[in-house]
OpenMM code with the backbone's topology and positions (N, CA, C; nanometers):
from openmm import Vec3, app, unit

residues = "MET GLY VAL ALA SER LEU ILE GLY ILE LEU ILE TYR LEU PHE PRO PHE ILE ALA ALA VAL LEU VAL MET VAL TRP LEU TYR ARG ILE LYS GLN ASN SER ASP GLU GLN VAL GLU GLN ASN LYS LYS ILE ILE ARG LEU LEU GLU LYS ASP ASN LEU LYS GLU".split()
positions = [
    Vec3(8.1068, 14.6988, 8.4222),
    Vec3(8.2337, 14.6285, 8.4139),
    Vec3(8.2449, 14.5665, 8.2756),
    Vec3(8.3454, 14.6030, 8.2053),
    Vec3(8.3599, 14.5558, 8.0688),
    Vec3(8.4380, 14.4258, 8.0606),
    Vec3(8.4397, 14.3735, 7.9408),
    Vec3(8.5108, 14.2488, 7.9151),
    Vec3(8.6609, 14.2679, 7.9389),
    Vec3(8.7114, 14.3843, 7.9028),
    Vec3(8.8547, 14.4105, 7.9186),
    Vec3(8.8947, 14.4073, 8.0657),
    Vec3(8.8120, 14.4633, 8.1535),
    Vec3(8.8472, 14.4623, 8.2953),
    Vec3(8.8376, 14.3210, 8.3530),
    Vec3(8.7425, 14.2417, 8.3030),
    Vec3(8.7297, 14.1034, 8.3475),
    Vec3(8.8530, 14.0230, 8.3059),
    Vec3(8.8985, 14.0444, 8.1841),
    Vec3(9.0198, 13.9766, 8.1363),
    Vec3(9.1406, 14.0218, 8.2187),
    Vec3(9.1457, 14.1498, 8.2516),
    Vec3(9.2544, 14.2022, 8.3336),
    Vec3(9.2571, 14.1375, 8.4713),
    Vec3(9.1401, 14.1203, 8.5311),
    Vec3(9.1320, 14.0558, 8.6621),
    Vec3(9.1790, 13.9109, 8.6527),
    Vec3(9.1375, 13.8395, 8.5481),
    Vec3(9.1797, 13.7000, 8.5307),
    Vec3(9.3305, 13.6890, 8.5114),
    Vec3(9.3859, 13.7800, 8.4343),
    Vec3(9.5314, 13.7802, 8.4129),
    Vec3(9.6033, 13.8106, 8.5437),
    Vec3(9.5465, 13.8998, 8.6243),
    Vec3(9.6061, 13.9350, 8.7531),
    Vec3(9.6009, 13.8159, 8.8498),
    Vec3(9.4913, 13.7411, 8.8501),
    Vec3(9.4731, 13.6295, 8.9435),
    Vec3(9.5407, 13.5007, 8.8980),
    Vec3(9.5768, 13.4908, 8.7706),
    Vec3(9.6344, 13.3673, 8.7168),
    Vec3(9.7554, 13.3163, 8.7950),
    Vec3(9.8535, 13.4011, 8.8303),
    Vec3(9.9693, 13.3485, 8.9057),
    Vec3(9.9291, 13.2884, 9.0410),
    Vec3(9.8330, 13.3485, 9.1079),
    Vec3(9.7886, 13.2970, 9.2370),
    Vec3(9.7178, 13.1625, 9.2207),
    Vec3(9.6326, 13.1531, 9.1211),
    Vec3(9.5611, 13.0280, 9.0951),
    Vec3(9.6609, 12.9190, 9.0553),
    Vec3(9.7569, 12.9538, 8.9714),
    Vec3(9.8582, 12.8571, 8.9291),
    Vec3(9.9403, 12.8105, 9.0486),
    Vec3(9.9748, 12.9016, 9.1398),
    Vec3(10.0540, 12.8646, 9.2580),
    Vec3(9.9761, 12.7683, 9.3468),
    Vec3(9.8477, 12.7923, 9.3649),
    Vec3(9.7648, 12.7038, 9.4463),
    Vec3(9.7562, 12.5659, 9.3816),
    Vec3(9.7374, 12.5619, 9.2509),
    Vec3(9.7287, 12.4334, 9.1815),
    Vec3(9.8600, 12.3554, 9.1913),
    Vec3(9.9714, 12.4243, 9.1819),
    Vec3(10.1025, 12.3583, 9.1942),
    Vec3(10.1203, 12.3038, 9.3353),
    Vec3(10.0786, 12.3795, 9.4370),
    Vec3(10.0917, 12.3316, 9.5750),
    Vec3(10.0040, 12.2089, 9.5991),
    Vec3(9.8835, 12.2077, 9.5445),
    Vec3(9.7958, 12.0915, 9.5582),
    Vec3(9.8587, 11.9713, 9.4889),
    Vec3(9.9138, 11.9926, 9.3712),
    Vec3(9.9780, 11.8859, 9.2953),
    Vec3(10.0966, 11.8281, 9.3736),
    Vec3(10.1800, 11.9150, 9.4311),
    Vec3(10.2951, 11.8690, 9.5094),
    Vec3(10.2502, 11.7942, 9.6343),
    Vec3(10.1430, 11.8392, 9.6982),
    Vec3(10.0901, 11.7712, 9.8167),
    Vec3(10.0444, 11.6300, 9.7810),
    Vec3(9.9764, 11.6168, 9.6683),
    Vec3(9.9305, 11.4842, 9.6246),
    Vec3(10.0481, 11.3925, 9.5938),
    Vec3(10.1527, 11.4455, 9.5326),
    Vec3(10.2720, 11.3653, 9.5033),
    Vec3(10.3344, 11.3174, 9.6337),
    Vec3(10.3425, 11.4066, 9.7342),
    Vec3(10.4005, 11.3686, 9.8630),
    Vec3(10.3156, 11.2612, 9.9301),
    Vec3(10.1844, 11.2752, 9.9273),
    Vec3(10.0967, 11.1752, 9.9879),
    Vec3(10.1164, 11.0395, 9.9214),
    Vec3(10.1189, 11.0374, 9.7878),
    Vec3(10.1387, 10.9119, 9.7157),
    Vec3(10.2752, 10.8522, 9.7473),
    Vec3(10.3755, 10.9370, 9.7604),
    Vec3(10.5099, 10.8906, 9.7923),
    Vec3(10.5124, 10.8275, 9.9313),
    Vec3(10.4481, 10.8913, 10.0279),
    Vec3(10.4434, 10.8364, 10.1634),
    Vec3(10.3721, 10.7017, 10.1649),
    Vec3(10.2633, 10.6909, 10.0916),
    Vec3(10.1903, 10.5644, 10.0838),
    Vec3(10.2776, 10.4554, 10.0208),
    Vec3(10.3510, 10.4919, 9.9183),
    Vec3(10.4351, 10.3942, 9.8505),
    Vec3(10.5494, 10.3475, 9.9418),
    Vec3(10.6036, 10.4378, 10.0220),
    Vec3(10.7086, 10.3999, 10.1168),
    Vec3(10.6540, 10.2985, 10.2162),
    Vec3(10.5342, 10.3223, 10.2677),
    Vec3(10.4735, 10.2287, 10.3619),
    Vec3(10.4488, 10.0927, 10.2963),
    Vec3(10.4009, 10.0935, 10.1734),
    Vec3(10.3780, 9.9681, 10.1022),
    Vec3(10.5096, 9.8925, 10.0824),
    Vec3(10.6157, 9.9654, 10.0484),
    Vec3(10.7466, 9.9017, 10.0291),
    Vec3(10.7972, 9.8401, 10.1594),
    Vec3(10.7748, 9.9099, 10.2707),
    Vec3(10.8166, 9.8556, 10.4002),
    Vec3(10.7417, 9.7258, 10.4307),
    Vec3(10.6119, 9.7234, 10.4007),
    Vec3(10.5333, 9.6014, 10.4241),
    Vec3(10.5834, 9.4872, 10.3365),
    Vec3(10.6141, 9.5178, 10.2119),
    Vec3(10.6652, 9.4153, 10.1200),
    Vec3(10.7972, 9.3602, 10.1718),
    Vec3(10.8851, 9.4483, 10.2183),
    Vec3(11.0152, 9.4042, 10.2697),
    Vec3(10.9964, 9.3157, 10.3917),
    Vec3(10.9053, 9.3553, 10.4826),
    Vec3(10.8799, 9.2720, 10.6007),
    Vec3(10.8288, 9.1343, 10.5608),
    Vec3(10.7364, 9.1305, 10.4650),
    Vec3(10.6830, 9.0017, 10.4196),
    Vec3(10.7910, 8.9162, 10.3547),
    Vec3(10.8762, 8.9770, 10.2752),
    Vec3(10.9848, 8.9014, 10.2113),
    Vec3(11.0842, 8.8496, 10.3140),
    Vec3(11.1162, 8.9332, 10.4135),
    Vec3(11.2085, 8.8891, 10.5177),
    Vec3(11.1477, 8.7749, 10.5989),
    Vec3(11.0180, 8.7867, 10.6267),
    Vec3(10.9480, 8.6818, 10.7012),
    Vec3(10.9470, 8.5510, 10.6207),
    Vec3(10.9240, 8.5618, 10.4921),
    Vec3(10.9222, 8.4452, 10.4044),
    Vec3(11.0619, 8.3823, 10.3965),
    Vec3(11.1656, 8.4632, 10.3924),
    Vec3(11.3038, 8.4124, 10.3871),
    Vec3(11.3426, 8.3410, 10.5150),
    Vec3(11.2893, 8.3851, 10.6263),
    Vec3(11.3220, 8.3205, 10.7541),
    Vec3(11.2576, 8.1827, 10.7643),
    Vec3(11.1428, 8.1643, 10.6987),
    Vec3(11.0744, 8.0343, 10.6991),
    Vec3(11.1546, 7.9301, 10.6239),
    Vec3(11.2228, 7.9722, 10.5212),
    Vec3(11.2932, 7.8763, 10.4333),
    Vec3(11.4239, 7.8356, 10.4869),
] * unit.nanometer
topology = app.Topology()
chain = topology.addChain("A")
for resn in residues:
    res = topology.addResidue(resn, chain)
    for name in ("N", "CA", "C"):
        topology.addAtom(name, app.Element.getBySymbol(name[0]), res)
């Protein structure tokens, strides 16, 4: 197996590897977004609770 065939295989697999990396990246963004939404809800509850005390 020569260097040229190895390079050919890498070029052939690149789109698949790139697609997997993009999907992992998008999954991480969604997870962080979900966590941030939950944190925002907690902050809002705490602020509302604090406003009711005053």
